[in-house]
C-alpha positions in Angstrom: 57.4 -45.8 13.5 59.7 -48.4 15.0 62.6 -45.9 14.9 60.5 -43.4 16.8 59.6 -46.0 19.4 63.2 -47.1 19.8 64.2 -43.4 20.3 61.6 -43.1 23.0 62.8 -46.2 24.7 66.4 -45.0 24.6 65.3 -41.7 26.1 63.3 -43.6 28.8 66.4 -45.7 29.6 68.4 -42.5 30.1 65.7 -41.0 32.4 65.8 -44.2 34.5 69.6 -44.0 34.6 70.0 -40.3 35.5 66.6 -39.4 37.0 65.5 -42.7 38.7 63.8 -41.1 41.7 61.7 -38.9 39.4 60.7 -41.9 37.3 59.9 -43.9 40.4 57.6 -41.1 41.5 55.9 -41.1 38.1 55.4 -44.8 38.5 54.0 -44.5 42.0 51.9 -41.4 41.4 50.4 -42.1 38.1 51.3 -45.2 36.2 50.5 -47.8 38.8 47.0 -46.2 39.1 46.5 -47.1 35.4 46.7 -50.8 36.2 44.5 -50.4 39.3 47.1 -50.1 42.0 46.2 -47.0 44.0 49.1 -45.8 46.0 46.8 -44.7 48.9 44.6 -47.8 49.0 47.2 -50.4 48.3 50.2 -48.6 49.9 52.1 -51.8 50.8 51.8 -53.3 47.3 52.7 -50.0 45.8 55.8 -49.7 48.0 56.9 -53.2 47.2 56.6 -52.6 43.5 58.4 -49.3 43.6 61.2 -50.9 45.7 61.5 -53.8 43.2 61.8 -51.5 40.2 64.2 -49.2 42.1 66.7 -52.1 42.3 65.9 -53.6 38.8 66.4 -50.9 36.2 65.8 -53.2 33.2 62.5 -54.4 34.7 61.6 -50.8 35.4 62.3 -49.9 31.7 60.0 -52.7 30.6 57.1 -51.6 32.9 57.5 -48.0 32.0 57.6 -48.8 28.3 54.5 -50.9 28.6 52.6 -48.3 30.6 53.7 -45.2 28.8 53.8 -46.4 25.2 51.6 -49.5 25.4 54.4 -51.7 24.0 56.0 -54.9 25.4 59.5 -56.2 24.6 58.6 -58.8 22.0 55.9 -56.6 20.2 57.0 -55.3 16.8 54.8 -52.6 15.3 53.9 -53.0 11.7 53.8 -49.8 9.6 51.1 -51.3 7.4 48.8 -51.9 10.4 49.6 -48.5 11.8 48.4 -46.9 8.6 45.2 -48.8 8.6 
């Protein structure tokens, strides 16, 4: 399970490196809404966050990983718990 997650994170890192604008649009258009930041209602906040992540690819990887996969950096998944 951890190997799959690491593969997904590696793929996400490549997407951020080579397709950053597309990833930023995904963040703005969908992922920020998940945490209650509507791009139409909180336009200024949304713009500030997207601008921050545009210039901080490692931070962008962390937020994308958390929002897309539900995992934060220091979380390690247990195969035993996953099977329960």
